[in-house]
C-alpha positions in Angstrom: 84.8 150.4 88.3 87.0 146.8 87.1 90.4 146.9 86.4 89.7 146.7 82.7 88.4 150.0 82.4 90.2 151.9 84.6 93.3 150.3 82.3 91.5 151.5 79.3 90.7 154.9 80.3 94.3 155.5 81.8 95.8 154.4 78.5 98.2 152.0 79.7 98.1 148.3 79.4 96.3 145.8 81.2 99.5 144.3 83.1 100.7 147.7 83.7 97.5 149.1 85.8 97.8 145.6 87.4 100.8 146.2 88.8 100.4 149.7 89.9 96.9 149.3 90.8 98.4 146.4 93.9 101.0 149.2 94.5 98.2 151.4 95.6 96.3 149.1 97.4 98.9 147.6 99.6 99.5 151.5 100.6 95.3 151.6 101.0 94.3 153.5 98.1 91.3 151.5 96.8 90.4 151.1 92.6 88.4 154.3 91.8 87.9 156.3 88.9 90.0 158.7 90.8 92.9 156.5 90.7 93.0 157.5 87.1 95.2 160.0 87.3 97.5 158.5 89.8 98.2 155.8 87.5 98.8 158.0 84.4 101.3 159.9 86.9 103.0 156.9 88.0 103.6 155.8 84.1 105.4 159.0 83.5 107.6 159.3 86.7 108.4 155.1 85.2 108.9 155.8 81.8 111.9 158.5 83.7 113.3 155.8 84.9 111.8 155.9 88.8 110.8 152.7 90.2 106.8 152.5 90.7 107.7 152.1 94.6 109.5 155.7 94.3 107.0 157.2 91.9 104.0 155.8 94.5 105.6 157.7 97.3 107.1 161.1 95.7 102.8 161.3 94.5 101.6 160.1 97.9 104.1 162.9 99.8 102.5 165.8 98.4 98.8 166.3 97.2 97.7 166.3 94.0 98.9 169.4 92.1 96.4 171.5 90.2 96.1 172.0 86.7 98.6 174.8 86.2 101.0 172.9 88.7 100.8 170.1 86.4 101.2 172.1 83.5 104.3 173.9 85.0 105.9 170.1 85.9 105.1 169.1 82.1 106.9 172.2 80.7 109.8 171.7 83.6 110.2 168.1 82.3 110.2 169.3 78.8 113.3 171.6 79.2 115.2 168.5 80.9 114.2 166.5 78.1 115.3 168.9 75.3 118.8 170.0 77.1 119.4 166.4 77.5 118.5 165.9 73.5 120.6 169.1 72.7 123.7 167.9 74.9 123.8 164.6 72.6 123.0 166.3 69.7 126.0 168.1 70.6 127.9 164.6 70.6 126.6 163.2 67.9 127.6 166.0 66.1 131.5 166.2 67.3 131.3 162.3 66.8 130.2 162.9 63.0 133.3 165.1 62.9 136.2 162.6 64.0 134.3 160.0 61.3 134.4 162.6 58.8 137.6 163.5 59.2 138.9 159.4 59.6 137.1 158.9 56.3 139.4 161.6 54.5 142.5 160.3 56.5 141.2 156.6 54.7 140.6 158.3 51.1 143.4 160.2 51.3 146.0 156.5 52.0 143.6 154.6 49.4 144.8 157.2 47.1 148.3 156.8 48.1 148.4 153.4 47.2 149.7 151.7 43.6 147.9 150.4 41.3 146.6 146.9 42.7 148.9 143.8 40.2 147.2 141.9 38.0 145.9 138.8 39.7 146.2 134.9 38.4 143.1 134.9 36.7 143.9 138.1 34.6 147.6 136.8 33.9 145.9 133.4 32.7 143.6 135.2 30.5 146.5 137.2 28.7 148.7 134.1 28.3 145.5 132.6 26.9 145.0 135.8 24.6 147.6 135.7 23.3 148.6 132.0 22.7 145.5 132.1 20.8 146.4 134.9 18.3 149.7 132.7 17.7 147.8 130.0 16.8 145.6 131.8 13.6 147.2 130.9 10.9 147.9 133.4 8.0 145.1 134.4 5.6 
């Protein structure tokens, strides 16, 4: 199989598949159809923040898992991700409450301000209107 075919079957960008394949070839693993799940797992592990080298080391240090183990590994990762998202969600809610409190305080401060003074243009407009009225001739 060509690297292009492998990258397409693995659902990876060609350059990413090439990078992973070169790292595997350095460890004596040749390109074949059996490499596709390994490439996908490397992509998954690097997506979680692991380096390519560490991902390959962790995959090669243990035999490839069976489907049941893959499923439980996926569940474990999902549970970890859900916990992380729940923590982030709680932090966001707390932050929103802080901001809402600050907005309420600012609204109260704005209500306590005196009304704005007429600006220069408004004063000039009022003066001009009065002047124009004074120029009107009586009928």
